[in-house]
N, C-alpha and C positions, 0 to 999 in steps of 0.2 A: 299927277296921279302916279308918276314913276318915282318911287321912293326907295330908300335903302331896304325897307321892310318888304315891299313888293318884289324887289329884285332878289332878296335873300330867299323868299318863299316861292318865287317863280310864278307869281300871280299877276294878273293884269290890273286888278282894282284893289284899293286899300281897305278891303272889308273882310274880316274874319268872322265866320259863324262860330259862336261859342260852343264848346263841347259840353253836351248834356249827359249826365249820368243816368243809370238805370235804363229804363226803356224809352226815355225822352229822345235820344238820338235815333236817327234812321238813316239808312243808306240813301233813301230817296232824297232827304233834305240835304245831306252832305254833298251828294253828287250834283244836285241842282245848283247849289252855290258854287261849287268848283267849276262846273260846266259853264256858268255865267261869268267866270273870271275872278270870282272871289276865292276864299279858302274855306271849303267845307270841312267840318270837324265831326268826330264821333267819340263820345266818351265810353271807354272800355272798362271802367273801374269795377263794374258789377259782374264781369264775365270771366270764365275760366279760360285756360290756354286754348283748348280746341275751338271754343266759340270765337276767341280773338282772331285766330288764324282764318276762320271762316268769314268773319265780318270784313277783315282787311281784303280778303279775296273778292268778296262781293263789291266792295268799294272800288277796287281796281278794275273790275269788270264794268262798273257803272260810269266811270269817268276816266279819261286819259289825261286829266289835269291834276295838279298837286292837291292832296288832301291831307288832313292831320288826324291822328288818333291820340287819345289822351288817357293817362293813368294817374292815379294818386300814389305818390312816393310813400307817404305815411298812410297806411291803409288800416291801421288799428291803433287806438289810444291805449296807453298803459292803464292797468286796473288791478286792484287787489281782489282775488277771487271771493274772499269772505265779504268784502264790502259790496261787490257786485250783487251777490245773492240777496243781501239785506236791502240794498237800494231797489233792486228789481221787485221784491215783494212789496215794499212800501209804495212804489209807483203803481204797481198793479192794483193795490187797494184804492189808491187815489183815482185811478181810471175806471174803477168798477162801475160807477153810475153811467159813464159814457159807453162802456161795453154793453150794459143793459139797455141803454137808450137805442143803440144801433142793432141790438139783437145778435151780438157776436160773442164768442167765447174769449175769455182772457188768455193772453199768451202764456206758454210754459217757458221756464228759464232755459235759454238755449245752451246746447253743448258747444264746446269750442270748435268742433268740426263744422257745425252749422254756421258759426260766425265767420270762419275763414274758408268757406267752401269754394271761393273763386281761385284759391291757390296762393293768394298773396302777391305782393308786388314782384318779388324775385321771379316767380314762375310766369307771371303775366308779362313782364318785360322781356323775358327770354322768348316768349311767343311773338311779341312785337318785333324783336330783332330778327327772328327767323322769317317773318313775313315781309320785312323790309318796306314799310310804308314810306312815302316821300317825306313826311314830317311827323315827328314825335313830340307831342307837347305833354307837360306834366304840371301838377300842382301839389301843394303840401310838402315842399322840399325840393331837393336836388338829387338826381340819381347818382349812384356811385360812379367814381371816375372811370372804372372799367366799362360801364354801360355807355358813357359819353364817348369814350375812345372808340368803341365799336360802332356807334352811330356815325362818327366822323369817317371811320374806315369804309363804311358802307355807303356814305354819301347821304345819310338821313339827316335832314335839318332838325335842330332841336329848339324848343320853345318853352321857356319856364315862366311861371307866374310869380309876381312879386306884389306885396301889399305895402312895402316900405322901401325907402332908398337903400337901406342896408341889405335887404333881400335882393334888390336888383344888382347891387355891387357883387354880392356873393354868387349870383347866377352868372354874371359876366366873368368873374374870377375862375369859375369852374369850366369855362370854355363853351358855354351854351351860346347858340347862334343869335337868339333874339329874346327879348323879355316882354311879357305882358304886364303892364302896370295897371293893377286892378283896384279901383276905388270902392269905398264901402257902399256906394249906390247900387252896385251890381246885385242882381238876383243870384240865388244859390249860395254856395258855401264861401266863406272867407278863407282863402288858402294860405294863411300866414304860417310861417315855419321857424322864424328866428325868435320871435317873442309871442306872448299870448295874443290871441285875436283881439281882445279888448284893448290892448295897447298898440294895435296896428291898424286903427281905423282912420284912414285918410281919404279926403274927397278926391275924385278922379282927376279933375283939372290941376289942382296944386301938386298932386302926386306925379302926374305925367310930366309937368314942367320941371319938377325936381329931378326925376329919373333921367330925363333927357340931358340935363346938365351933368349928371353924375356918371353916366356910362357912355361908352362909344358904340356898343352894339345897337341894332335897330330896336326901337321901342314901339309897342302896340298898346293903345289906350283901351281900357275896358271899364265899364261901370256906369250905368244910367244913360248910355248912348242908345238912342232909339230913333233918331231922325238924321236927315242929311246935314242939318245945322250942327248937330253934335259931332258928326264925322269931321266936318270942316273945322270945328273948334279944336278937335284933337290934332288935326294936321297943322293948324296954325301954331300950336304949342310945340311942335317939333316931332310929334309922333309920326311914324311912317304908315300907320294903318289904325283902324279901330275895330275892336272885337265887339260884336253884337250878340247878346244872348236872348233876352226876353222877347224882343221883336221877332226873332226867328222861331222861338218856342211857340209863339202864337200862330205861326203859319200852318196851313193845311198839311204841309209835308212833314211836320214834326210828329213825334210819337206821344205828345202830351194828350191826356184825356180830353175829349170834346168839352166837358164841363170846365176843365182848367182853362182851355183856350177861350171859352165864353166869358169867364171871369176876367181874364187878362184884357179882353176887348171891351170890358164894361167899366163903369165908374168905380166899381168895388176894388179895383186894383190900384186906386189912387193912394191908399194907405198901406204901407208895407212896414215891416219891422224885422230886426235881427233877433233870432231866438235859437236856443239849443233844443227846444221842446221836441222836435221831430226826429232828429238824428244824433244828438249829443254833441254836434259841432255847430258853431255859429253859422247861421245861414239866413238869407232874407226871403221872407214869404209875405203874402197878403195877410195882414193882421186879422186875427179872429178870436173867438171866444176861448178855444182850447188853449192857445198861448197864454191868455190872461189867467186862466184857471191854474196853469202849471207854473206861473211866474215865481212862486215862492216854494216850489217843490224840488227836492233833491233829484237830479237827473243822472242817468247813466252816461258813461263815455261812449264814443263811437267805436264799433257799430252796434253795441248792445241796446242803446236807446232806439236806434232805427228799427231793430228787431221788435222791441217792445211796442212800438207804435205802428207796425206794419198793417195789422188787421184794421185798425182805426182808419189809417190813411186809405186803404183800399175800399172799405165800406163807405166812407164819407164821399169819395169820388163817385161811386156807383149810385149813391142816393142824392147826389148834388147838394151836399151839405157844406156850404162855404164856411160855416161856423166851426167846422171840425177838420176840413180837408187841408192837406199840406200843399199850398199853391205857391210854388216858387215864382217870384216876380221882382224885377228891379225897379228902381224909382222912376225909370223912363216909361213905365207901362201906360200912363195917361196919354202918351204921344203915339200909341199904336194906331195905324190906319189901314194896314194891308194884310191880306190873308194868304198871299202866295209869296214864295221866296223871290221870284222874278220881280214882282211889283215892288217888294220891299227893297231889293238890291238897287234897282234903278232910282228909287226915291232917295236912298241913302247917298247915292253918288252925285246927284244933280247939283246941290250946293257946293260940294267939294270940287267938282269939275269947274264950276264958275269962278272959284277963287284960286285955282291952281295956275 
């Protein structure tokens, strides 16, 4: 259980709670995992600098153990304004029957200030550095060299996500402390950054094995791992820890909507798929009717697509509409058995402890 990854992160157990964006992360969940000896994480992508400083302060007050905060390095896709307007109007017409079905108003085309209201990565990372969390993790790219230098100066451990061997090598070359090798089985967004996501879809186990061979920094396995056997398999392949997302998302301590948690714990989460329908970036959700209906529809880039779908996502959750709701889920969802972070963590550790 004592691995290069646990030593680098300063944790007792080789389990990392995946960082969730939006309101899915909570101080309660991250602190619970950290206090139990794993690494609790908090996704900060949706928050502005004052909120970031406040959340890190709350985390520090809730645990005296290491915790991680996460940002998206690439926080906006490139887009041509004229094309955005045209695609937005076309999508709004395509979604009109669903808006009527749910009894909600169609969205208005967003102003630029609305889209980038969190301040963007540059301002967000400045707030992170000011608050000095123990660990800074990131997805969708690699922060500028100056940011990584400042992290090293302050003693902040850095953790980058890779979906290919080339991305893992780039992360190591940049001086990042550890890499999360994330397979396409994972719930949530595919954080590819060197090549298009569709060209970067690798299974967790072969990706982890290849990354372990390719880099010298500690490797953390992620994607479809939701049981102790999965953690043991990752360690057997040379990973120093496993990152668990969906199983922690289903726990009482997470910020996921109760209906979302109920679906994750049901048989309906057995079929997931990768789609751009809800955010404009490729992400894994429980498959539903809305994804199928938008399968051949031109979509907006991130975050404009996310804005266009916001009202539908909120209403679908409120009315328990699994056919329309954006229900993030990894392929390990059928393995979910526990409802608290403590129960889950000890179950994840048992087979790994037996084989260590």
